[in-house]
KOLBAVO-780519 format. One record per residue (C-alpha): x negated, y, z negated; residue in one letter. Coordinates in Angstrom, 3 decimals. Each point is the difference from the previous one (the first is absolute). Example, Ala and Ser with C-alpha at 12.3 -4.5 7.8 and 13.67 -1.06 7.14 Angstrom:
<rs>
{east = -12.300 north = -4.500 up = -7.800 code = A}
{east = -1.370 north = 3.440 up = 0.660 code = S}
</rs>
This chain:
<rs>
{east = -70.868 north = 70.336 up = -76.208 code = M}
{east = 0.273 north = -0.095 up = 3.714 code = N}
{east = -0.464 north = -3.763 up = -0.027 code = Q}
{east = 2.841 north = -0.316 up = -2.504 code = S}
{east = 2.334 north = 1.917 up = 2.278 code = R}
{east = -0.995 north = -2.032 up = 3.049 code = S}
{east = 0.808 north = -3.225 up = -1.839 code = G}
{east = 3.367 north = 1.324 up = -0.993 code = M}
{east = 0.716 north = 0.927 up = 3.634 code = N}
{east = -0.745 north = -3.584 up = 1.273 code = H}
{east = 2.034 north = -1.714 up = -2.733 code = R}
{east = 3.501 north = 0.602 up = 1.575 code = P}
{east = -1.196 north = -1.492 up = 3.311 code = G}
{east = -1.235 north = -3.140 up = -1.655 code = R}
{east = 3.244 north = -0.285 up = -1.903 code = I}
{east = 2.041 north = 0.235 up = 3.252 code = R}
{east = -2.211 north = -2.570 up = 1.683 code = L}
{east = 0.420 north = -2.316 up = -2.947 code = M}
{east = 3.766 north = 0.475 up = 0.037 code = L}
{east = 0.217 north = -0.763 up = 3.745 code = W}
{east = -2.103 north = -3.057 up = -0.493 code = S}
{east = 2.338 north = -1.212 up = -2.705 code = I}
{east = 3.002 north = 0.655 up = 2.259 code = V}
{east = -1.555 north = -1.889 up = 2.930 code = L}
{east = -0.960 north = -2.934 up = -2.199 code = I}
{east = 3.521 north = -0.158 up = -1.397 code = A}
{east = 1.539 north = 0.228 up = 3.481 code = A}
{east = -2.323 north = -2.718 up = 1.282 code = G}
{east = 0.826 north = -2.187 up = -2.935 code = A}
{east = 3.694 north = 0.253 up = 0.852 code = M}
{east = -0.232 north = -0.188 up = 3.820 code = L}
{east = -2.351 north = -2.963 up = 0.351 code = L}
{east = 2.455 north = -2.421 up = -1.634 code = P}
{east = 2.773 north = 1.404 up = 2.221 code = L}
{east = -1.992 north = -0.780 up = 3.179 code = T}
{east = -0.303 north = -3.582 up = -1.191 code = A}
{east = 3.737 north = -0.141 up = -0.520 code = Y}
{east = 0.622 north = 1.449 up = 3.512 code = V}
{east = -2.428 north = -2.495 up = 1.608 code = W}
{east = 1.622 north = -2.923 up = -1.801 code = T}
{east = 3.461 north = 1.158 up = 1.050 code = A}
{east = -1.071 north = 0.300 up = 3.669 code = A}
{east = -1.531 north = -3.470 up = 0.017 code = V}
{east = 3.095 north = -1.433 up = -1.655 code = H}
{east = 2.244 north = 1.698 up = 2.561 code = A}
{east = -2.057 north = -1.429 up = 2.873 code = E}
{east = 0.155 north = -3.484 up = -1.478 code = E}
{east = 3.742 north = 0.331 up = -0.489 code = S}
{east = 0.393 north = 1.059 up = 3.645 code = S}
{east = -2.016 north = -3.006 up = 1.191 code = E}
{east = 2.036 north = -2.323 up = -2.183 code = Q}
{east = 3.226 north = 1.490 up = 1.359 code = A}
{east = -1.237 north = -0.510 up = 3.562 code = S}
{east = -0.931 north = -3.558 up = -0.835 code = A}
{east = 3.486 north = -0.601 up = -1.358 code = R}
{east = 1.508 north = 1.275 up = 3.289 code = D}
{east = -1.996 north = -2.560 up = 2.068 code = V}
{east = 0.924 north = -3.665 up = 0.042 code = N}
{east = -2.799 north = -1.713 up = -1.932 code = P}
{east = 0.168 north = -2.849 up = 2.566 code = R}
{east = -0.069 north = 2.295 up = 3.032 code = S}
{east = -3.428 north = -1.277 up = 0.984 code = G}
{east = 1.301 north = -3.556 up = -0.026 code = Y}
{east = 3.004 north = 0.820 up = 2.190 code = W}
{east = -2.184 north = 2.066 up = 2.327 code = R}
{east = -2.096 north = -3.081 up = 0.653 code = E}
{east = 3.150 north = -2.058 up = 0.536 code = V}
{east = 1.324 north = 2.581 up = 2.464 code = R}
{east = -3.303 north = -0.125 up = 1.894 code = D}
{east = 0.459 north = -3.768 up = 0.546 code = S}
{east = -2.755 north = -1.028 up = -2.392 code = H}
{east = 0.209 north = -3.760 up = -0.545 code = P}
{east = 0.783 north = -1.255 up = -3.471 code = G}
{east = 0.409 north = -3.415 up = -1.586 code = Y}
{east = 2.963 north = -2.317 up = 0.355 code = T}
{east = 0.561 north = -3.704 up = -0.353 code = A}
{east = 2.247 north = 0.053 up = 3.079 code = V}
{east = -1.679 north = -1.297 up = 3.149 code = T}
{east = 0.549 north = 1.422 up = 3.466 code = G}
{east = -1.207 north = 2.754 up = 2.321 code = P}
{east = -0.400 north = 3.291 up = -1.895 code = E}
{east = 1.760 north = -1.417 up = -3.051 code = A}
{east = -2.448 north = 1.946 up = -2.177 code = N}
{east = 0.994 north = 3.324 up = 1.594 code = I}
{east = 3.025 north = 1.499 up = -1.731 code = L}
{east = 0.553 north = 2.980 up = 2.303 code = I}
{east = -1.214 north = 0.312 up = 3.592 code = Q}
{east = -0.131 north = 3.721 up = 0.767 code = S}
{east = 0.000 north = -0.626 up = 3.764 code = R}
{east = 3.623 north = -1.042 up = -0.296 code = G}
{east = 1.003 north = 3.643 up = -0.336 code = E}
{east = -1.754 north = 0.781 up = 3.290 code = T}
{east = 1.829 north = -2.893 up = 1.666 code = W}
{east = 3.351 north = 1.183 up = -1.362 code = R}
{east = -0.507 north = 3.552 up = 1.264 code = E}
{east = -1.095 north = -1.262 up = 3.428 code = L}
{east = 2.916 north = -2.427 up = 0.348 code = R}
{east = 2.645 north = 2.426 up = -1.252 code = N}
{east = -1.531 north = 2.914 up = 1.892 code = G}
{east = -1.497 north = -0.334 up = 3.499 code = P}
{east = 1.091 north = -3.589 up = 0.698 code = V}
{east = 3.615 north = 0.491 up = -1.023 code = K}
{east = 0.480 north = 3.537 up = 1.331 code = I}
{east = -2.059 north = -0.108 up = 3.208 code = I}
{east = 1.355 north = -3.465 up = 0.779 code = G}
{east = 3.576 north = 1.267 up = -0.271 code = A}
{east = -0.817 north = 2.992 up = 2.199 code = V}
{east = -1.588 north = -2.181 up = 2.699 code = V}
{east = 2.857 north = -2.526 up = 0.138 code = V}
{east = 2.656 north = 2.720 up = 0.048 code = L}
{east = -1.937 north = 1.936 up = 2.648 code = A}
{east = -0.080 north = -3.058 up = 2.274 code = V}
{east = 3.744 north = -0.588 up = -0.439 code = I}
{east = 0.837 north = 3.671 up = 0.650 code = L}
{east = -2.295 north = 0.105 up = 3.064 code = A}
{east = 1.716 north = -3.087 up = 1.452 code = L}
{east = 3.411 north = 1.516 up = -0.711 code = L}
{east = -1.003 north = 3.250 up = 1.695 code = A}
{east = -1.383 north = -1.872 up = 3.012 code = Y}
{east = 3.186 north = -2.023 up = 0.371 code = H}
{east = 2.208 north = 3.085 up = -0.254 code = L}
{east = -2.079 north = 1.793 up = 2.641 code = I}
{east = -0.856 north = -2.806 up = 2.427 code = H}
{east = 2.539 north = -2.674 up = -0.888 code = G}
{east = -2.502 north = -2.821 up = 0.180 code = G}
{east = -1.630 north = -1.676 up = 3.002 code = F}
{east = 2.788 north = -1.035 up = 2.363 code = R}
{east = -0.211 north = -3.048 up = 2.254 code = L}
{east = -0.124 north = 1.415 up = 3.512 code = E}
{east = 1.294 north = -3.046 up = 1.864 code = H}
{east = 1.377 north = -3.377 up = -0.985 code = R}
{east = -0.772 north = -2.670 up = 2.582 code = T}
{east = 2.024 north = -2.770 up = -1.596 code = G}
{east = -3.053 north = -2.257 up = 0.176 code = R}
{east = -1.334 north = -1.181 up = -3.339 code = K}
{east = -3.568 north = -0.536 up = -1.142 code = V}
{east = -0.826 north = -2.179 up = -2.989 code = L}
{east = -2.040 north = 2.141 up = -2.362 code = R}
{east = 0.281 north = -1.620 up = -3.423 code = W}
{east = 0.200 north = -3.729 up = -0.661 code = A}
{east = 2.193 north = -1.309 up = -2.813 code = V}
{east = -3.008 north = -0.494 up = -2.262 code = S}
{east = -1.069 north = 3.623 up = 0.562 code = D}
{east = 3.442 north = 1.324 up = -0.846 code = R}
{east = 0.328 north = -2.117 up = -3.130 code = V}
{east = -3.435 north = 1.107 up = -1.136 code = L}
{east = 0.799 north = 3.655 up = 0.700 code = H}
{east = 3.292 north = 0.067 up = -1.891 code = W}
{east = -1.362 north = -2.096 up = -2.859 code = Y}
{east = -2.860 north = 2.461 up = -0.575 code = T}
{east = 2.104 north = 3.102 up = 0.697 code = A}
{east = 2.757 north = -0.890 up = -2.482 code = I}
{east = -2.532 north = -0.797 up = -2.701 code = L}
{east = -1.821 north = 3.278 up = 0.616 code = F}
{east = 3.230 north = 1.976 up = -0.292 code = I}
{east = 0.818 north = -1.668 up = -3.342 code = I}
{east = -3.539 north = 0.571 up = -1.261 code = L}
{east = 0.081 north = 3.634 up = 1.135 code = A}
{east = 3.309 north = 0.643 up = -1.770 code = I}
{east = -1.081 north = -1.649 up = -3.239 code = T}
{east = -3.530 north = 1.414 up = 0.031 code = G}
{east = 0.889 north = 3.576 up = 0.908 code = L}
{east = 2.838 north = 0.004 up = -2.512 code = S}
{east = -2.578 north = -0.752 up = -2.694 code = L}
{east = -2.233 north = 2.790 up = 1.314 code = L}
{east = 2.697 north = 2.658 up = 0.323 code = W}
{east = 2.573 north = -1.438 up = -2.402 code = G}
{east = -0.600 north = 2.448 up = -2.850 code = R}
{east = 0.614 north = 2.958 up = 2.291 code = A}
{east = 2.757 north = -1.464 up = 2.187 code = V}
{east = 1.812 north = -2.853 up = -1.764 code = L}
{east = 0.035 north = 1.072 up = -3.655 code = I}
{east = 2.050 north = 3.156 up = 0.752 code = P}
{east = 2.514 north = -2.212 up = 1.867 code = V}
{east = 0.175 north = -3.202 up = -2.078 code = F}
{east = -1.407 north = 1.193 up = -3.325 code = G}
{east = -2.924 north = -1.468 up = -1.903 code = K}
{east = 1.807 north = -3.223 up = -0.900 code = E}
{east = 1.141 north = -0.585 up = 3.568 code = G}
{east = -3.454 north = 0.644 up = 1.408 code = F}
{east = -1.571 north = -2.284 up = -2.615 code = A}
{east = 2.353 north = -2.826 up = 1.026 code = A}
{east = -0.746 north = 0.543 up = 3.688 code = W}
{east = -3.747 north = 0.271 up = -0.601 code = A}
{east = 0.013 north = -3.390 up = -1.705 code = G}
{east = 1.710 north = -1.623 up = 2.989 code = V}
{east = -2.053 north = 1.952 up = 2.565 code = A}
{east = -3.290 north = -0.938 up = -1.642 code = K}
{east = 0.915 north = -3.700 up = 0.011 code = W}
{east = 1.129 north = 0.078 up = 3.652 code = M}
{east = -3.048 north = 1.981 up = 1.087 code = H}
{east = -2.468 north = -2.367 up = -1.634 code = D}
{east = 1.425 north = -3.240 up = 1.348 code = Y}
{east = 1.036 north = 1.136 up = 3.485 code = L}
{east = -3.459 north = 1.519 up = 0.507 code = A}
{east = -1.445 north = -3.496 up = 0.333 code = L}
{east = 2.494 north = -0.939 up = 2.724 code = A}
{east = -0.634 north = 3.284 up = 1.809 code = F}
{east = -3.763 north = -0.556 up = -0.076 code = T}
{east = 0.409 north = -3.364 up = 1.708 code = A}
{east = 2.198 north = 1.480 up = 2.727 code = G}
{east = -2.331 north = 2.962 up = 0.542 code = L}
{east = -3.071 north = -2.199 up = 0.405 code = V}
{east = 1.713 north = -2.330 up = 2.501 code = V}
{east = 1.416 north = 2.939 up = 1.966 code = M}
{east = -3.346 north = 1.794 up = 0.268 code = L}
{east = -1.772 north = -3.140 up = 1.148 code = L}
{east = 2.731 north = -1.009 up = 2.457 code = K}
{east = 0.205 north = 3.401 up = 1.707 code = W}
{east = -3.685 north = 0.892 up = -0.074 code = F}
{east = -0.595 north = -0.717 up = 3.710 code = H}
{east = 2.792 north = 2.425 up = 0.971 code = H}
{east = -1.626 north = 2.882 up = -1.852 code = N}
{east = -3.553 north = 0.095 up = 1.298 code = I}
{east = -0.685 north = 3.579 up = 1.212 code = P}
{east = -0.157 north = 0.529 up = 3.786 code = A}
{east = -1.300 north = 2.865 up = 2.148 code = A}
{east = 3.490 north = 1.059 up = 1.133 code = Y}
{east = 1.018 north = 0.560 up = -3.634 code = D}
{east = -1.766 north = 3.387 up = 0.135 code = L}
{east = 2.402 north = 1.201 up = 2.685 code = E}
{east = 2.947 north = -1.158 up = -2.102 code = W}
{east = -1.356 north = 2.001 up = -2.946 code = I}
{east = -0.542 north = 3.123 up = 2.136 code = K}
{east = 3.607 north = -0.144 up = 1.191 code = K}
{east = 1.334 north = -1.027 up = -3.453 code = V}
{east = 1.608 north = -2.981 up = 1.698 code = G}
{east = 2.143 north = 2.261 up = 2.163 code = G}
{east = 2.266 north = 0.814 up = -2.944 code = Y}
{east = -0.602 north = 3.713 up = 0.561 code = L}
{east = 0.159 north = -0.248 up = 3.792 code = G}
{east = -2.789 north = -0.477 up = 2.515 code = G}
{east = 1.041 north = -3.313 up = 1.525 code = G}
{east = -0.573 north = -3.574 up = -1.066 code = H}
{east = -3.592 north = -0.764 up = -1.036 code = P}
{east = -1.313 north = -3.531 up = 0.563 code = P}
{east = 0.354 north = -2.536 up = -2.795 code = A}
{east = -0.513 north = -3.705 up = -0.416 code = G}
{east = 2.077 north = -2.259 up = -2.201 code = F}
{east = -0.668 north = 2.475 up = -2.827 code = A}
{east = -0.447 north = 3.693 up = 0.739 code = N}
{east = -2.545 north = 2.192 up = -1.776 code = A}
{east = 2.558 north = 1.098 up = -2.588 code = G}
{east = 0.872 north = -3.578 up = -0.877 code = E}
{east = -3.685 north = -0.850 up = -0.197 code = K}
{east = -0.548 north = 2.921 up = -2.391 code = A}
{east = 2.843 north = -1.358 up = -2.125 code = Y}
{east = -1.513 north = -3.492 up = 0.119 code = Y}
{east = -3.433 north = 1.178 up = -1.161 code = W}
{east = 1.625 north = 2.095 up = -2.714 code = T}
{east = 1.600 north = -3.228 up = -1.182 code = L}
{east = -3.415 north = -1.658 up = 0.090 code = V}
{east = -1.837 north = 2.580 up = -2.105 code = F}
{east = 2.748 north = 1.486 up = -2.179 code = A}
{east = 1.650 north = -3.408 up = -0.315 code = G}
{east = -3.260 north = -1.562 up = -1.158 code = T}
{east = -0.472 north = 2.789 up = -2.534 code = A}
{east = 3.582 north = -0.495 up = -1.147 code = L}
{east = -0.373 north = -3.749 up = -0.449 code = V}
{east = -3.423 north = 0.079 up = -1.701 code = V}
{east = 0.961 north = 2.792 up = -2.396 code = S}
{east = 3.263 north = -1.788 up = -0.744 code = G}
{east = -1.961 north = -3.151 up = -0.814 code = F}
{east = -1.987 north = 1.940 up = -2.609 code = Y}
{east = 3.179 north = 1.205 up = -1.694 code = M}
{east = 1.898 north = -3.262 up = 0.361 code = L}
{east = -2.711 north = -2.064 up = -1.705 code = F}
{east = -1.550 north = 2.213 up = -2.708 code = P}
{east = -1.094 north = -3.006 up = -2.063 code = N}
{east = -2.668 north = -0.948 up = 2.521 code = L}
{east = -2.477 north = 2.260 up = -1.764 code = G}
{east = 0.547 north = 3.382 up = 1.673 code = F}
{east = -0.799 north = 2.976 up = -2.229 code = D}
{east = 2.301 north = 2.981 up = -0.400 code = R}
{east = -1.957 north = 2.181 up = 2.432 code = A}
{east = 0.459 north = -2.615 up = 2.738 code = A}
{east = 3.720 north = -0.201 up = -0.753 code = M}
{east = 0.337 north = 3.784 up = 0.137 code = Q}
{east = -1.860 north = 0.199 up = 3.308 code = N}
{east = 2.145 north = -2.817 up = 1.386 code = A}
{east = 3.161 north = 1.833 up = -1.035 code = N}
{east = -1.034 north = 3.155 up = 1.856 code = I}
{east = -1.068 north = -1.944 up = 3.118 code = V}
{east = 3.250 north = -1.978 up = -0.115 code = H}
{east = 2.109 north = 3.138 up = -0.191 code = G}
{east = -1.847 north = 1.842 up = 2.779 code = V}
{east = -0.017 north = -2.986 up = 2.389 code = S}
{east = 3.685 north = -0.675 up = -0.693 code = A}
{east = 0.903 north = 3.615 up = 0.787 code = L}
{east = -2.042 north = -0.068 up = 3.218 code = V}
{east = 1.733 north = -3.201 up = 1.112 code = L}
{east = 3.408 north = 1.400 up = -0.939 code = T}
{east = -0.580 north = 3.054 up = 2.197 code = A}
{east = -1.093 north = -2.199 up = 2.937 code = F}
{east = 2.926 north = -2.381 up = -0.515 code = V}
{east = 2.427 north = 2.932 up = 0.184 code = C}
{east = -1.544 north = 0.934 up = 3.353 code = L}
{east = 0.070 north = -3.629 up = 1.157 code = H}
{east = 3.649 north = -0.480 up = -0.949 code = V}
{east = 1.058 north = 3.130 up = 1.879 code = Y}
{east = -1.962 north = -0.815 up = 3.167 code = L}
{east = 1.281 north = -3.572 up = -0.079 code = G}
{east = 3.656 north = 1.051 up = -0.236 code = T}
{east = 1.326 north = 3.492 up = 0.771 code = L}
{east = -3.272 north = 1.333 up = 1.352 code = G}
{east = -0.327 north = -2.456 up = 2.884 code = S}
{east = 3.129 north = -1.296 up = 1.686 code = E}
{east = -0.265 north = -3.703 up = 0.754 code = G}
{east = -2.780 north = -0.790 up = -2.475 code = A}
{east = 2.151 north = -1.313 up = -2.842 code = F}
{east = 1.743 north = -2.615 up = 2.123 code = E}
{east = -3.403 north = -1.582 up = 0.640 code = G}
{east = -0.455 north = -0.777 up = -3.680 code = M}
{east = 3.585 north = -1.321 up = -0.233 code = I}
{east = 0.333 north = -2.185 up = 3.089 code = T}
{east = -3.681 north = -0.222 up = 0.898 code = G}
{east = 0.628 north = 1.403 up = 3.478 code = E}
{east = -0.256 north = 3.532 up = 1.381 code = V}
{east = 1.192 north = 1.511 up = 3.235 code = D}
{east = -2.583 north = 0.023 up = 2.768 code = E}
{east = 0.596 north = 3.741 up = 0.407 code = G}
{east = -0.958 north = 0.555 up = -3.649 code = W}
{east = -3.142 north = -2.086 up = 0.457 code = A}
{east = -0.993 north = 2.022 up = 3.089 code = A}
{east = 0.675 north = 3.272 up = -1.813 code = Q}
{east = -1.871 north = -0.780 up = -3.223 code = H}
{east = -2.367 north = -2.902 up = 0.744 code = H}
{east = -0.799 north = 0.147 up = 3.688 code = G}
{east = -3.360 north = -1.777 up = -0.181 code = V}
{east = 1.550 north = -2.904 up = -1.901 code = W}
{east = 2.867 north = -0.310 up = 2.513 code = L}
{east = -2.417 north = -0.052 up = 2.938 code = E}
{east = -2.014 north = -2.761 up = -1.672 code = E}
{east = 3.172 north = -2.061 up = -0.348 code = I}
{east = 1.242 north = 0.608 up = 3.521 code = Q}
{east = -3.363 north = -0.727 up = 1.641 code = H}
{east = -0.783 north = -2.973 up = -2.223 code = G}
{east = -3.464 north = 1.284 up = -0.908 code = S}
{east = -2.235 north = -1.658 up = -2.549 code = G}
{east = 1.181 north = 2.434 up = -2.609 code = A}
{east = 3.599 north = -0.817 up = 0.803 code = A}
{east = -0.643 north = -3.723 up = -0.313 code = R}
{east = -1.743 north = 0.695 up = -3.301 code = H}
{east = 3.137 north = 1.813 up = -1.176 code = E}
{east = 2.355 north = -2.586 up = 1.465 code = A}
{east = 1.848 north = -0.600 up = -3.312 code = P}
{east = 0.719 north = 3.728 up = -0.169 code = A}
{east = 0.898 north = 0.729 up = 3.612 code = G}
{east = 2.103 north = -1.501 up = 2.784 code = R}
{east = 2.227 north = 1.578 up = 2.569 code = S}
{east = 3.387 north = -1.343 up = 1.038 code = A}
{east = 2.852 north = 1.219 up = 2.126 code = E}
{east = 3.152 north = 0.777 up = -1.921 code = A}
{east = 2.965 north = -2.137 up = 0.998 code = P}
{east = 2.310 north = 1.579 up = 2.517 code = T}
</rs>
């Protein structure tokens, strides 16, 4: 009896357990397929995202990346670097040329011109203290012809070359793109052909005047006194003073760099690669700007900055007072007929002016 009641008491619990089991089995049967659907949808979404990303990227991006990195390819064309479609170093050259070279070069040249203008307004140039009326032959005819030949060519080359360097910033706003294009065509032609004539004149001039520009001990005193242009008396100087010697050696080094780099650009078909051409272009621009700054200084000191100097390059003769004031050692060598004076006989003789 008691056992019968106990069995009846446990029956509702078993029924509930059975019902919960059925519910869980049914829920599992419905949820498991749903998880598969969710997993499939997630994978499909990820694949779709990857495909969309792939569509946004150029399928040949790897190819063009190699081209941009100057990887060589194949071509039937022969020549230096003909199998390289894009040389990435060209962008570096362009930024360097259009940045530091163009901007700093303009600043330096303008600074020299403004400094000379300020000096002339303040000091008025180096005046000739006393004219004796006696003339001294300083430059022979051959020297003067050589000087003006080289000087005129340099001026033309400077105008044409610098107009190509600064033309986009200076000339296009004035003449327009068509006008600048027409000028650039003419300037490029003149620059290329006259460069050969200038090179010949520069080489002859440097060789002919080498013996005048050998450094001497008294040049240090000239440098300390800045040639007397800021006061302090007249420092000793031979046929060429220390400033003229500095200009000469600038012509030697910067002029050589100018000519050699110009040769690279003038004859590209001799097998030079693009890197060599780019380097030559930068060297050419820098050396040209350095020479332009020195030429501005030379022109001023040879005209307004030193009274009596310009007539020497026109007539070949200078006043004896000018020689004593600026080139005392040279004048003494002439007057005393020393070995040095005899060595410089073609460039120095003294004569009384007619009365």
